[in-house]
CHARMM-style PDB file with segment names, atoms N, HN, CA, C and O in Angstrom:
ATOM      1  N   MET     1     107.792  81.728  87.029  1.00  0.00      PROA
ATOM      2  CA  MET     1     106.738  82.574  86.788  1.00  0.00      PROA
ATOM      3  C   MET     1     105.232  82.016  87.218  1.00  0.00      PROA
ATOM      4  O   MET     1     104.389  82.799  87.655  1.00  0.00      PROA
ATOM      5  N   LYS     2     104.999  80.773  87.078  1.00  0.00      PROA
ATOM      6  HN  LYS     2     105.684  80.137  86.723  1.00  0.00      PROA
ATOM      7  CA  LYS     2     104.155  80.048  87.020  1.00  0.00      PROA
ATOM      8  C   LYS     2     103.510  80.239  88.774  1.00  0.00      PROA
ATOM      9  O   LYS     2     102.451  80.544  89.323  1.00  0.00      PROA
ATOM     10  N   GLU     3     104.836  79.861  89.140  1.00  0.00      PROA
ATOM     11  HN  GLU     3     105.697  79.613  88.695  1.00  0.00      PROA
ATOM     12  CA  GLU     3     104.776  79.772  91.006  1.00  0.00      PROA
ATOM     13  C   GLU     3     104.253  81.249  91.506  1.00  0.00      PROA
ATOM     14  O   GLU     3     103.316  81.526  92.255  1.00  0.00      PROA
ATOM     15  N   LEU     4     105.079  81.997  90.907  1.00  0.00      PROA
ATOM     16  HN  LEU     4     105.840  81.772  90.298  1.00  0.00      PROA
ATOM     17  CA  LEU     4     104.641  83.161  91.310  1.00  0.00      PROA
ATOM     18  C   LEU     4     103.197  83.695  91.408  1.00  0.00      PROA
ATOM     19  O   LEU     4     102.662  83.975  92.480  1.00  0.00      PROA
ATOM     20  N   LEU     5     102.632  83.810  90.241  1.00  0.00      PROA
ATOM     21  HN  LEU     5     103.066  83.583  89.370  1.00  0.00      PROA
ATOM     22  CA  LEU     5     101.288  83.939  89.959  1.00  0.00      PROA
ATOM     23  C   LEU     5     100.435  82.968  90.657  1.00  0.00      PROA
ATOM     24  O   LEU     5      99.328  83.385  90.999  1.00  0.00      PROA
ATOM     25  N   GLU     6     100.754  81.694  90.945  1.00  0.00      PROA
ATOM     26  HN  GLU     6     101.653  81.355  90.667  1.00  0.00      PROA
ATOM     27  CA  GLU     6      99.871  81.129  91.902  1.00  0.00      PROA
ATOM     28  C   GLU     6      99.982  81.397  93.316  1.00  0.00      PROA
ATOM     29  O   GLU     6      99.069  80.995  94.038  1.00  0.00      PROA
ATOM     30  N   TYR     7     100.963  82.018  93.825  1.00  0.00      PROA
ATOM     31  HN  TYR     7     101.704  82.345  93.238  1.00  0.00      PROA
ATOM     32  CA  TYR     7     101.138  82.716  95.162  1.00  0.00      PROA
ATOM     33  C   TYR     7     100.513  83.971  95.088  1.00  0.00      PROA
ATOM     34  O   TYR     7     100.034  84.442  96.120  1.00  0.00      PROA
ATOM     35  N   LEU     8     100.451  84.532  94.118  1.00  0.00      PROA
ATOM     36  HN  LEU     8     100.840  84.149  93.281  1.00  0.00      PROA
ATOM     37  CA  LEU     8      99.739  85.952  94.386  1.00  0.00      PROA
ATOM     38  C   LEU     8      98.013  85.591  94.321  1.00  0.00      PROA
ATOM     39  O   LEU     8      97.157  86.259  94.901  1.00  0.00      PROA
ATOM     40  N   ALA     9      97.777  84.501  93.560  1.00  0.00      PROA
ATOM     41  HN  ALA     9      98.472  83.958  93.089  1.00  0.00      PROA
ATOM     42  CA  ALA     9      96.235  84.476  93.289  1.00  0.00      PROA
ATOM     43  C   ALA     9      95.754  84.004  94.280  1.00  0.00      PROA
ATOM     44  O   ALA     9      94.682  84.491  94.638  1.00  0.00      PROA
ATOM     45  N   LYS    10      96.417  82.757  95.195  1.00  0.00      PROA
ATOM     46  HN  LYS    10      97.288  82.361  94.905  1.00  0.00      PROA
ATOM     47  CA  LYS    10      96.023  81.992  96.271  1.00  0.00      PROA
ATOM     48  C   LYS    10      96.080  82.980  97.342  1.00  0.00      PROA
ATOM     49  O   LYS    10      95.071  82.909  98.044  1.00  0.00      PROA
ATOM     50  N   SER    11      96.908  83.879  97.716  1.00  0.00      PROA
ATOM     51  HN  SER    11      97.727  83.937  97.146  1.00  0.00      PROA
ATOM     52  CA  SER    11      96.841  84.731  98.681  1.00  0.00      PROA
ATOM     53  C   SER    11      95.790  85.901  98.475  1.00  0.00      PROA
ATOM     54  O   SER    11      95.576  86.789  99.300  1.00  0.00      PROA
ATOM     55  N   LEU    12      95.324  85.796  97.552  1.00  0.00      PROA
ATOM     56  HN  LEU    12      95.498  85.075  96.882  1.00  0.00      PROA
ATOM     57  CA  LEU    12      93.792  87.159  97.484  1.00  0.00      PROA
ATOM     58  C   LEU    12      92.818  86.440  97.501  1.00  0.00      PROA
ATOM     59  O   LEU    12      91.817  87.029  97.909  1.00  0.00      PROA
ATOM     60  N   VAL    13      92.625  85.103  97.154  1.00  0.00      PROA
ATOM     61  HN  VAL    13      93.439  84.624  96.823  1.00  0.00      PROA
ATOM     62  CA  VAL    13      90.969  84.424  97.163  1.00  0.00      PROA
ATOM     63  C   VAL    13      90.697  83.824  98.399  1.00  0.00      PROA
ATOM     64  O   VAL    13      91.454  83.784  99.370  1.00  0.00      PROA
ATOM     65  N   ASP    14      89.479  83.324  98.294  1.00  0.00      PROA
ATOM     66  HN  ASP    14      88.865  83.356  97.506  1.00  0.00      PROA
ATOM     67  CA  ASP    14      88.912  82.742  99.510  1.00  0.00      PROA
ATOM     68  C   ASP    14      89.062  81.262  99.354  1.00  0.00      PROA
ATOM     69  O   ASP    14      89.455  80.585 100.303  1.00  0.00      PROA
ATOM     70  N   TYR    15      88.808  80.808  98.363  1.00  0.00      PROA
ATOM     71  HN  TYR    15      88.488  81.358  97.592  1.00  0.00      PROA
ATOM     72  CA  TYR    15      89.229  79.250  97.509  1.00  0.00      PROA
ATOM     73  C   TYR    15      90.464  79.177  96.956  1.00  0.00      PROA
ATOM     74  O   TYR    15      90.437  79.323  95.734  1.00  0.00      PROA
ATOM     75  N   PRO    16      91.680  78.978  97.488  1.00  0.00      PROA
ATOM     76  CA  PRO    16      92.670  78.811  97.036  1.00  0.00      PROA
ATOM     77  C   PRO    16      93.084  77.474  96.247  1.00  0.00      PROA
ATOM     78  O   PRO    16      94.071  77.210  95.560  1.00  0.00      PROA
ATOM     79  N   ASP    17      92.051  76.800  96.578  1.00  0.00      PROA
ATOM     80  HN  ASP    17      91.249  77.015  97.136  1.00  0.00      PROA
ATOM     81  CA  ASP    17      92.493  75.458  96.147  1.00  0.00      PROA
ATOM     82  C   ASP    17      91.803  75.304  94.376  1.00  0.00      PROA
ATOM     83  O   ASP    17      92.024  74.499  93.471  1.00  0.00      PROA
ATOM     84  N   ASP    18      91.244  76.057  94.454  1.00  0.00      PROA
ATOM     85  HN  ASP    18      91.064  76.711  95.189  1.00  0.00      PROA
ATOM     86  CA  ASP    18      90.449  76.107  93.230  1.00  0.00      PROA
ATOM     87  C   ASP    18      91.233  77.037  91.986  1.00  0.00      PROA
ATOM     88  O   ASP    18      90.806  77.002  90.832  1.00  0.00      PROA
ATOM     89  N   VAL    19      92.339  77.803  92.348  1.00  0.00      PROA
ATOM     90  HN  VAL    19      92.686  77.831  93.285  1.00  0.00      PROA
ATOM     91  CA  VAL    19      93.423  78.259  91.742  1.00  0.00      PROA
ATOM     92  C   VAL    19      94.126  77.309  90.644  1.00  0.00      PROA
ATOM     93  O   VAL    19      94.698  76.281  91.006  1.00  0.00      PROA
ATOM     94  N   GLN    20      94.062  77.692  89.298  1.00  0.00      PROA
ATOM     95  HN  GLN    20      93.597  78.527  89.005  1.00  0.00      PROA
ATOM     96  CA  GLN    20      94.964  76.832  88.393  1.00  0.00      PROA
ATOM     97  C   GLN    20      95.578  77.645  87.683  1.00  0.00      PROA
ATOM     98  O   GLN    20      95.022  78.717  87.442  1.00  0.00      PROA
ATOM     99  N   VAL    21      96.848  77.385  87.164  1.00  0.00      PROA
ATOM    100  HN  VAL    21      97.300  76.515  87.361  1.00  0.00      PROA
ATOM    101  CA  VAL    21      97.262  78.218  86.226  1.00  0.00      PROA
ATOM    102  C   VAL    21      97.952  77.367  85.173  1.00  0.00      PROA
ATOM    103  O   VAL    21      98.736  76.459  85.449  1.00  0.00      PROA
ATOM    104  N   LYS    22      97.605  77.728  83.959  1.00  0.00      PROA
ATOM    105  HN  LYS    22      96.968  78.466  83.735  1.00  0.00      PROA
ATOM    106  CA  LYS    22      98.151  76.905  82.691  1.00  0.00      PROA
ATOM    107  C   LYS    22      99.168  77.626  82.209  1.00  0.00      PROA
ATOM    108  O   LYS    22      99.114  78.822  82.494  1.00  0.00      PROA
ATOM    109  N   VAL    23     100.361  77.162  81.368  1.00  0.00      PROA
ATOM    110  HN  VAL    23     100.404  76.190  81.136  1.00  0.00      PROA
ATOM    111  CA  VAL    23     101.154  77.971  80.991  1.00  0.00      PROA
ATOM    112  C   VAL    23     101.172  77.484  79.813  1.00  0.00      PROA
ATOM    113  O   VAL    23     100.854  76.325  79.547  1.00  0.00      PROA
ATOM    114  N   ILE    24     101.581  78.408  78.931  1.00  0.00      PROA
ATOM    115  HN  ILE    24     101.839  79.350  79.147  1.00  0.00      PROA
ATOM    116  CA  ILE    24     101.613  78.005  77.034  1.00  0.00      PROA
ATOM    117  C   ILE    24     102.673  78.902  76.570  1.00  0.00      PROA
ATOM    118  O   ILE    24     102.602  80.118  76.393  1.00  0.00      PROA
ATOM    119  N   GLU    25     103.891  77.936  76.362  1.00  0.00      PROA
ATOM    120  HN  GLU    25     103.949  76.948  76.506  1.00  0.00      PROA
ATOM    121  CA  GLU    25     104.932  78.542  75.805  1.00  0.00      PROA
ATOM    122  C   GLU    25     105.156  78.653  74.225  1.00  0.00      PROA
ATOM    123  O   GLU    25     104.930  77.827  73.341  1.00  0.00      PROA
ATOM    124  N   ALA    26     105.613  79.796  74.174  1.00  0.00      PROA
ATOM    125  HN  ALA    26     105.796  80.467  74.892  1.00  0.00      PROA
ATOM    126  CA  ALA    26     106.126  79.978  72.462  1.00  0.00      PROA
ATOM    127  C   ALA    26     107.676  80.377  72.500  1.00  0.00      PROA
ATOM    128  O   ALA    26     108.459  79.988  73.367  1.00  0.00      PROA
ATOM    129  N   GLU    27     107.978  81.165  71.487  1.00  0.00      PROA
ATOM    130  HN  GLU    27     107.342  81.481  70.783  1.00  0.00      PROA
ATOM    131  CA  GLU    27     109.448  80.947  71.663  1.00  0.00      PROA
ATOM    132  C   GLU    27     110.057  82.249  72.451  1.00  0.00      PROA
ATOM    133  O   GLU    27     111.107  82.023  73.054  1.00  0.00      PROA
ATOM    134  N   ARG    28     109.654  83.280  72.509  1.00  0.00      PROA
ATOM    135  HN  ARG    28     108.801  83.463  72.019  1.00  0.00      PROA
ATOM    136  CA  ARG    28     109.846  84.109  73.557  1.00  0.00      PROA
ATOM    137  C   ARG    28     108.901  84.896  74.241  1.00  0.00      PROA
ATOM    138  O   ARG    28     109.073  85.931  74.885  1.00  0.00      PROA
ATOM    139  N   THR    29     107.592  84.076  73.945  1.00  0.00      PROA
ATOM    140  HN  THR    29     107.452  83.235  73.422  1.00  0.00      PROA
ATOM    141  CA  THR    29     106.414  84.716  74.957  1.00  0.00      PROA
ATOM    142  C   THR    29     106.067  83.588  75.463  1.00  0.00      PROA
ATOM    143  O   THR    29     106.185  82.468  74.965  1.00  0.00      PROA
ATOM    144  N   VAL    30     105.382  84.069  77.048  1.00  0.00      PROA
ATOM    145  HN  VAL    30     105.287  84.978  77.453  1.00  0.00      PROA
ATOM    146  CA  VAL    30     104.887  82.837  77.747  1.00  0.00      PROA
ATOM    147  C   VAL    30     103.609  83.468  77.985  1.00  0.00      PROA
ATOM    148  O   VAL    30     103.568  84.649  78.329  1.00  0.00      PROA
ATOM    149  N   LEU    31     102.355  82.640  77.800  1.00  0.00      PROA
ATOM    150  HN  LEU    31     102.388  81.681  77.520  1.00  0.00      PROA
ATOM    151  CA  LEU    31     100.822  82.871  78.204  1.00  0.00      PROA
ATOM    152  C   LEU    31     100.567  82.035  79.227  1.00  0.00      PROA
ATOM    153  O   LEU    31     100.603  80.806  79.183  1.00  0.00      PROA
ATOM    154  N   LEU    32     100.208  82.984  80.507  1.00  0.00      PROA
ATOM    155  HN  LEU    32     100.179  83.983  80.543  1.00  0.00      PROA
ATOM    156  CA  LEU    32     100.075  82.274  81.626  1.00  0.00      PROA
ATOM    157  C   LEU    32      98.302  82.409  81.833  1.00  0.00      PROA
ATOM    158  O   LEU    32      97.798  83.532  81.862  1.00  0.00      PROA
ATOM    159  N   GLU    33      97.362  81.045  81.982  1.00  0.00      PROA
ATOM    160  HN  GLU    33      97.771  80.133  81.959  1.00  0.00      PROA
ATOM    161  CA  GLU    33      95.634  81.374  81.850  1.00  0.00      PROA
ATOM    162  C   GLU    33      95.605  81.301  83.427  1.00  0.00      PROA
ATOM    163  O   GLU    33      96.399  80.472  83.872  1.00  0.00      PROA
ATOM    164  N   LEU    34      94.960  81.899  84.250  1.00  0.00      PROA
ATOM    165  HN  LEU    34      94.315  82.572  83.889  1.00  0.00      PROA
ATOM    166  CA  LEU    34      94.770  81.773  85.612  1.00  0.00      PROA
ATOM    167  C   LEU    34      93.100  81.824  85.269  1.00  0.00      PROA
ATOM    168  O   LEU    34      92.433  82.515  84.499  1.00  0.00      PROA
ATOM    169  N   ARG    35      92.761  80.720  86.251  1.00  0.00      PROA
ATOM    170  HN  ARG    35      93.303  80.158  86.876  1.00  0.00      PROA
ATOM    171  CA  ARG    35      91.146  80.274  86.595  1.00  0.00      PROA
ATOM    172  C   ARG    35      91.066  80.542  88.188  1.00  0.00      PROA
ATOM    173  O   ARG    35      91.948  80.231  88.989  1.00  0.00      PROA
ATOM    174  N   VAL    36      90.219  80.982  88.400  1.00  0.00      PROA
ATOM    175  HN  VAL    36      89.503  81.235  87.749  1.00  0.00      PROA
ATOM    176  CA  VAL    36      89.697  81.076  89.831  1.00  0.00      PROA
ATOM    177  C   VAL    36      88.129  80.787  90.156  1.00  0.00      PROA
ATOM    178  O   VAL    36      87.276  81.330  89.454  1.00  0.00      PROA
ATOM    179  N   SER    37      87.830  80.098  91.011  1.00  0.00      PROA
ATOM    180  HN  SER    37      88.523  79.656  91.581  1.00  0.00      PROA
ATOM    181  CA  SER    37      86.479  80.137  91.186  1.00  0.00      PROA
ATOM    182  C   SER    37      85.587  81.252  91.231  1.00  0.00      PROA
ATOM    183  O   SER    37      85.766  82.127  92.078  1.00  0.00      PROA
ATOM    184  N   PRO    38      84.692  81.315  90.453  1.00  0.00      PROA
ATOM    185  CA  PRO    38      83.642  82.432  90.109  1.00  0.00      PROA
ATOM    186  C   PRO    38      83.059  83.135  91.269  1.00  0.00      PROA
ATOM    187  O   PRO    38      82.388  84.156  91.118  1.00  0.00      PROA
ATOM    188  N   GLU    39      83.249  82.719  92.183  1.00  0.00      PROA
ATOM    189  HN  GLU    39      83.794  81.890  92.305  1.00  0.00      PROA
ATOM    190  CA  GLU    39      82.996  83.522  93.630  1.00  0.00      PROA
ATOM    191  C   GLU    39      84.368  84.761  93.737  1.00  0.00      PROA
ATOM    192  O   GLU    39      84.204  85.970  93.899  1.00  0.00      PROA
ATOM    193  N   ASP    40      85.537  84.128  93.610  1.00  0.00      PROA
ATOM    194  HN  ASP    40      85.671  83.146  93.478  1.00  0.00      PROA
ATOM    195  CA  ASP    40      86.747  84.783  93.620  1.00  0.00      PROA
ATOM    196  C   ASP    40      87.198  85.851  92.395  1.00  0.00      PROA
ATOM    197  O   ASP    40      88.269  86.456  92.441  1.00  0.00      PROA
ATOM    198  N   MET    41      86.262  85.993  91.330  1.00  0.00      PROA
ATOM    199  HN  MET    41      85.392  85.501  91.292  1.00  0.00      PROA
ATOM    200  CA  MET    41      86.429  86.848  90.445  1.00  0.00      PROA
ATOM    201  C   MET    41      86.663  87.824  90.727  1.00  0.00      PROA
ATOM    202  O   MET    41      87.755  88.276  90.381  1.00  0.00      PROA
ATOM    203  N   GLY    42      85.783  88.603  91.471  1.00  0.00      PROA
ATOM    204  HN  GLY    42      84.896  88.236  91.753  1.00  0.00      PROA
ATOM    205  CA  GLY    42      85.919  90.104  91.849  1.00  0.00      PROA
ATOM    206  C   GLY    42      87.316  90.303  92.779  1.00  0.00      PROA
ATOM    207  O   GLY    42      87.911  91.369  92.614  1.00  0.00      PROA
ATOM    208  N   LYS    43      87.715  89.610  93.472  1.00  0.00      PROA
ATOM    209  HN  LYS    43      87.232  88.744  93.606  1.00  0.00      PROA
ATOM    210  CA  LYS    43      89.097  89.929  94.437  1.00  0.00      PROA
ATOM    211  C   LYS    43      90.092  89.527  93.606  1.00  0.00      PROA
ATOM    212  O   LYS    43      91.238  89.726  94.007  1.00  0.00      PROA
ATOM    213  N   ILE    44      89.916  88.921  92.364  1.00  0.00      PROA
ATOM    214  HN  ILE    44      88.985  88.760  92.038  1.00  0.00      PROA
ATOM    215  CA  ILE    44      91.153  88.851  91.499  1.00  0.00      PROA
ATOM    216  C   ILE    44      91.242  89.817  90.468  1.00  0.00      PROA
ATOM    217  O   ILE    44      92.283  89.884  89.814  1.00  0.00      PROA
ATOM    218  N   ILE    45      90.152  90.685  90.199  1.00  0.00      PROA
ATOM    219  HN  ILE    45      89.307  90.630  90.730  1.00  0.00      PROA
ATOM    220  CA  ILE    45      89.908  91.558  89.266  1.00  0.00      PROA
ATOM    221  C   ILE    45      90.259  93.035  89.649  1.00  0.00      PROA
ATOM    222  O   ILE    45      90.994  93.868  89.120  1.00  0.00      PROA
ATOM    223  N   GLY    46      89.323  93.059  90.959  1.00  0.00      PROA
ATOM    224  HN  GLY    46      88.725  92.382  91.389  1.00  0.00      PROA
ATOM    225  CA  GLY    46      89.615  94.383  91.784  1.00  0.00      PROA
ATOM    226  C   GLY    46      88.620  95.328  91.118  1.00  0.00      PROA
ATOM    227  O   GLY    46      87.932  95.182  90.107  1.00  0.00      PROA
ATOM    228  N   LYS    47      88.728  96.215  91.871  1.00  0.00      PROA
ATOM    229  HN  LYS    47      89.287  96.334  92.692  1.00  0.00      PROA
ATOM    230  CA  LYS    47      87.836  97.449  91.305  1.00  0.00      PROA
ATOM    231  C   LYS    47      88.590  98.059  90.081  1.00  0.00      PROA
ATOM    232  O   LYS    47      89.813  98.132  89.966  1.00  0.00      PROA
ATOM    233  N   ASN    48      87.548  98.533  89.086  1.00  0.00      PROA
ATOM    234  HN  ASN    48      86.554  98.474  89.179  1.00  0.00      PROA
ATOM    235  CA  ASN    48      87.983  98.988  87.985  1.00  0.00      PROA
ATOM    236  C   ASN    48      89.379  98.130  87.606  1.00  0.00      PROA
ATOM    237  O   ASN    48      90.254  98.836  87.104  1.00  0.00      PROA
ATOM    238  N   GLY    49      89.682  96.837  87.758  1.00  0.00      PROA
ATOM    239  HN  GLY    49      88.971  96.263  88.166  1.00  0.00      PROA
ATOM    240  CA  GLY    49      90.956  95.736  87.075  1.00  0.00      PROA
ATOM    241  C   GLY    49      92.208  96.536  87.848  1.00  0.00      PROA
ATOM    242  O   GLY    49      93.285  96.454  87.258  1.00  0.00      PROA
ATOM    243  N   ARG    50      92.199  97.142  88.837  1.00  0.00      PROA
ATOM    244  HN  ARG    50      91.324  97.210  89.316  1.00  0.00      PROA
ATOM    245  CA  ARG    50      93.396  97.614  89.329  1.00  0.00      PROA
ATOM    246  C   ARG    50      94.581  96.488  90.158  1.00  0.00      PROA
ATOM    247  O   ARG    50      95.805  96.562  90.267  1.00  0.00      PROA
ATOM    248  N   ILE    51      93.450  95.328  90.716  1.00  0.00      PROA
ATOM    249  HN  ILE    51      92.456  95.268  90.627  1.00  0.00      PROA
ATOM    250  CA  ILE    51      94.373  94.250  91.057  1.00  0.00      PROA
ATOM    251  C   ILE    51      95.210  93.400  89.861  1.00  0.00      PROA
ATOM    252  O   ILE    51      96.394  93.064  89.873  1.00  0.00      PROA
ATOM    253  N   ALA    52      93.998  93.125  88.634  1.00  0.00      PROA
ATOM    254  HN  ALA    52      93.036  93.398  88.624  1.00  0.00      PROA
ATOM    255  CA  ALA    52      94.533  92.182  87.832  1.00  0.00      PROA
ATOM    256  C   ALA    52      95.665  92.990  87.359  1.00  0.00      PROA
ATOM    257  O   ALA    52      96.751  92.409  87.350  1.00  0.00      PROA
ATOM    258  N   GLN    53      95.630  94.354  86.917  1.00  0.00      PROA
ATOM    259  HN  GLN    53      94.748  94.826  86.924  1.00  0.00      PROA
ATOM    260  CA  GLN    53      96.874  95.111  86.380  1.00  0.00      PROA
ATOM    261  C   GLN    53      97.881  94.753  87.359  1.00  0.00      PROA
ATOM    262  O   GLN    53      98.781  94.049  86.900  1.00  0.00      PROA
ATOM    263  N   ALA    54      97.973  95.069  88.660  1.00  0.00      PROA
ATOM    264  HN  ALA    54      97.242  95.641  89.033  1.00  0.00      PROA
ATOM    265  CA  ALA    54      99.201  95.103  89.400  1.00  0.00      PROA
ATOM    266  C   ALA    54      99.441  93.556  89.651  1.00  0.00      PROA
ATOM    267  O   ALA    54     100.412  93.411  90.394  1.00  0.00      PROA
ATOM    268  N   ILE    55      99.029  92.691  89.377  1.00  0.00      PROA
ATOM    269  HN  ILE    55      98.240  92.808  88.773  1.00  0.00      PROA
ATOM    270  CA  ILE    55      99.742  91.171  89.008  1.00  0.00      PROA
ATOM    271  C   ILE    55     100.129  90.730  88.070  1.00  0.00      PROA
ATOM    272  O   ILE    55     100.781  89.687  88.023  1.00  0.00      PROA
ATOM    273  N   ARG    56      99.698  91.683  86.749  1.00  0.00      PROA
ATOM    274  HN  ARG    56      99.168  92.530  86.787  1.00  0.00      PROA
ATOM    275  CA  ARG    56     100.188  91.769  85.431  1.00  0.00      PROA
ATOM    276  C   ARG    56     101.543  92.836  85.312  1.00  0.00      PROA
ATOM    277  O   ARG    56     102.318  92.993  84.369  1.00  0.00      PROA
ATOM    278  N   THR    57     101.501  93.479  86.621  1.00  0.00      PROA
ATOM    279  HN  THR    57     100.871  93.352  87.388  1.00  0.00      PROA
ATOM    280  CA  THR    57     102.981  94.065  86.400  1.00  0.00      PROA
ATOM    281  C   THR    57     103.992  93.635  86.845  1.00  0.00      PROA
ATOM    282  O   THR    57     105.112  93.678  86.335  1.00  0.00      PROA
ATOM    283  N   VAL    58     103.517  92.969  88.307  1.00  0.00      PROA
ATOM    284  HN  VAL    58     102.607  92.934  88.721  1.00  0.00      PROA
ATOM    285  CA  VAL    58     104.549  92.004  88.925  1.00  0.00      PROA
ATOM    286  C   VAL    58     105.354  90.484  88.294  1.00  0.00      PROA
ATOM    287  O   VAL    58     106.484  90.063  88.540  1.00  0.00      PROA
ATOM    288  N   ILE    59     104.336  89.940  87.464  1.00  0.00      PROA
ATOM    289  HN  ILE    59     103.418  90.283  87.264  1.00  0.00      PROA
ATOM    290  CA  ILE    59     104.673  89.195  86.416  1.00  0.00      PROA
ATOM    291  C   ILE    59     105.853  89.517  85.362  1.00  0.00      PROA
ATOM    292  O   ILE    59     106.915  88.923  85.177  1.00  0.00      PROA
ATOM    293  N   LYS    60     105.272  90.736  84.691  1.00  0.00      PROA
ATOM    294  HN  LYS    60     104.410  91.219  84.841  1.00  0.00      PROA
ATOM    295  CA  LYS    60     105.743  91.042  83.514  1.00  0.00      PROA
ATOM    296  C   LYS    60     107.643  91.606  84.060  1.00  0.00      PROA
ATOM    297  O   LYS    60     108.638  91.559  83.338  1.00  0.00      PROA
ATOM    298  N   ALA    61     107.566  92.084  85.512  1.00  0.00      PROA
ATOM    299  HN  ALA    61     106.757  92.123  86.098  1.00  0.00      PROA
ATOM    300  CA  ALA    61     109.012  92.616  86.091  1.00  0.00      PROA
ATOM    301  C   ALA    61     109.802  91.227  86.312  1.00  0.00      PROA
ATOM    302  O   ALA    61     111.008  91.158  86.077  1.00  0.00      PROA
ATOM    303  N   ALA    62     108.956  89.977  86.841  1.00  0.00      PROA
ATOM    304  HN  ALA    62     107.976  90.033  87.032  1.00  0.00      PROA
ATOM    305  CA  ALA    62     109.542  89.066  87.025  1.00  0.00      PROA
ATOM    306  C   ALA    62     110.195  88.479  85.475  1.00  0.00      PROA
ATOM    307  O   ALA    62     111.364  88.127  85.317  1.00  0.00      PROA
ATOM    308  N   ALA    63     109.282  88.479  84.570  1.00  0.00      PROA
ATOM    309  HN  ALA    63     108.332  88.764  84.699  1.00  0.00      PROA
ATOM    310  CA  ALA    63     109.910  87.880  83.348  1.00  0.00      PROA
ATOM    311  C   ALA    63     110.888  88.957  82.623  1.00  0.00      PROA
ATOM    312  O   ALA    63     111.480  88.612  81.601  1.00  0.00      PROA
ATOM    313  N   VAL    64     111.044  90.187  83.125  1.00  0.00      PROA
ATOM    314  HN  VAL    64     110.563  90.467  83.955  1.00  0.00      PROA
ATOM    315  CA  VAL    64     112.146  90.948  82.533  1.00  0.00      PROA
ATOM    316  C   VAL    64     113.687  90.230  82.601  1.00  0.00      PROA
ATOM    317  O   VAL    64     114.686  90.245  81.882  1.00  0.00      PROA
ATOM    318  N   LYS    65     113.348  89.680  83.709  1.00  0.00      PROA
ATOM    319  HN  LYS    65     112.536  89.668  84.293  1.00  0.00      PROA
ATOM    320  CA  LYS    65     114.803  88.991  84.492  1.00  0.00      PROA
ATOM    321  C   LYS    65     114.973  87.798  83.729  1.00  0.00      PROA
ATOM    322  O   LYS    65     116.157  87.468  83.665  1.00  0.00      PROA
ATOM    323  N   ALA    66     114.238  87.093  83.169  1.00  0.00      PROA
ATOM    324  HN  ALA    66     113.276  87.361  83.221  1.00  0.00      PROA
ATOM    325  CA  ALA    66     114.644  85.632  82.484  1.00  0.00      PROA
ATOM    326  C   ALA    66     114.348  86.022  80.933  1.00  0.00      PROA
ATOM    327  O   ALA    66     114.349  85.142  80.072  1.00  0.00      PROA
ATOM    328  N   GLY    67     114.105  87.333  80.632  1.00  0.00      PROA
ATOM    329  HN  GLY    67     114.104  88.048  81.331  1.00  0.00      PROA
ATOM    330  CA  GLY    67     114.340  87.742  79.285  1.00  0.00      PROA
ATOM    331  C   GLY    67     113.059  87.232  78.248  1.00  0.00      PROA
ATOM    332  O   GLY    67     113.177  86.997  77.046  1.00  0.00      PROA
ATOM    333  N   LYS    68     111.898  87.139  79.006  1.00  0.00      PROA
ATOM    334  HN  LYS    68     111.802  87.330  79.983  1.00  0.00      PROA
ATOM    335  CA  LYS    68     110.893  86.754  78.154  1.00  0.00      PROA
ATOM    336  C   LYS    68     109.635  87.772  78.120  1.00  0.00      PROA
ATOM    337  O   LYS    68     109.592  88.899  78.613  1.00  0.00      PROA
ATOM    338  N   ARG    69     108.833  87.229  77.558  1.00  0.00      PROA
ATOM    339  HN  ARG    69     108.868  86.313  77.158  1.00  0.00      PROA
ATOM    340  CA  ARG    69     107.711  88.435  77.383  1.00  0.00      PROA
ATOM    341  C   ARG    69     106.389  87.243  77.947  1.00  0.00      PROA
ATOM    342  O   ARG    69     106.168  86.109  77.524  1.00  0.00      PROA
ATOM    343  N   VAL    70     105.655  88.047  79.068  1.00  0.00      PROA
ATOM    344  HN  VAL    70     105.834  88.969  79.411  1.00  0.00      PROA
ATOM    345  CA  VAL    70     104.558  87.148  79.636  1.00  0.00      PROA
ATOM    346  C   VAL    70     103.130  87.963  79.392  1.00  0.00      PROA
ATOM    347  O   VAL    70     103.001  89.175  79.564  1.00  0.00      PROA
ATOM    348  N   ILE    71     102.268  87.213  79.032  1.00  0.00      PROA
ATOM    349  HN  ILE    71     102.373  86.229  78.892  1.00  0.00      PROA
ATOM    350  CA  ILE    71     100.904  87.728  78.881  1.00  0.00      PROA
ATOM    351  C   ILE    71      99.933  86.718  80.105  1.00  0.00      PROA
ATOM    352  O   ILE    71      99.768  85.498  80.120  1.00  0.00      PROA
ATOM    353  N   VAL    72      99.407  87.790  81.066  1.00  0.00      PROA
ATOM    354  HN  VAL    72      99.541  88.781  81.053  1.00  0.00      PROA
ATOM    355  CA  VAL    72      98.316  87.287  82.135  1.00  0.00      PROA
ATOM    356  C   VAL    72      97.080  87.145  81.587  1.00  0.00      PROA
ATOM    357  O   VAL    72      96.638  88.250  81.271  1.00  0.00      PROA
ATOM    358  N   GLU    73      96.345  86.264  81.344  1.00  0.00      PROA
ATOM    359  HN  GLU    73      96.703  85.367  81.600  1.00  0.00      PROA
ATOM    360  CA  GLU    73      94.582  85.990  80.985  1.00  0.00      PROA
ATOM    361  C   GLU    73      94.145  85.543  82.231  1.00  0.00      PROA
ATOM    362  O   GLU    73      94.696  84.661  82.889  1.00  0.00      PROA
ATOM    363  N   ILE    74      93.023  86.242  82.582  1.00  0.00      PROA
ATOM    364  HN  ILE    74      92.575  86.959  82.047  1.00  0.00      PROA
ATOM    365  CA  ILE    74      92.216  85.659  83.545  1.00  0.00      PROA
ATOM    366  C   ILE    74      91.406  85.335  83.152  1.00  0.00      PROA
ATOM    367  O   ILE    74      90.786  86.133  82.450  1.00  0.00      PROA
ATOM    368  N   ILE    75      90.831  83.878  83.344  1.00  0.00      PROA
ATOM    369  HN  ILE    75      91.335  83.229  83.914  1.00  0.00      PROA
ATOM    370  CA  ILE    75      89.386  83.276  82.478  1.00  0.00      PROA
ATOM    371  C   ILE    75      88.572  82.859  83.687  1.00  0.00      PROA
ATOM    372  OT1 ILE    75      87.452  82.369  83.537  1.00  0.00      PROA
TER     373      ILE     75
END
């Protein structure tokens, strides 16, 4: 799931080298913290948060196959 989030974020931003994903795992929950360049925050969040919500939806769909619960935080 980390690789999928990195791929999605890097394909959206102008500075793909600044994309960082930190994974924090609990028993059945995985927290993915996404960090991007400040100039790219608007591109990741999108108008009214639509792109951020779409990213979360794709990641959650991938997590269902793994039987885990995933939370994506954009920092």
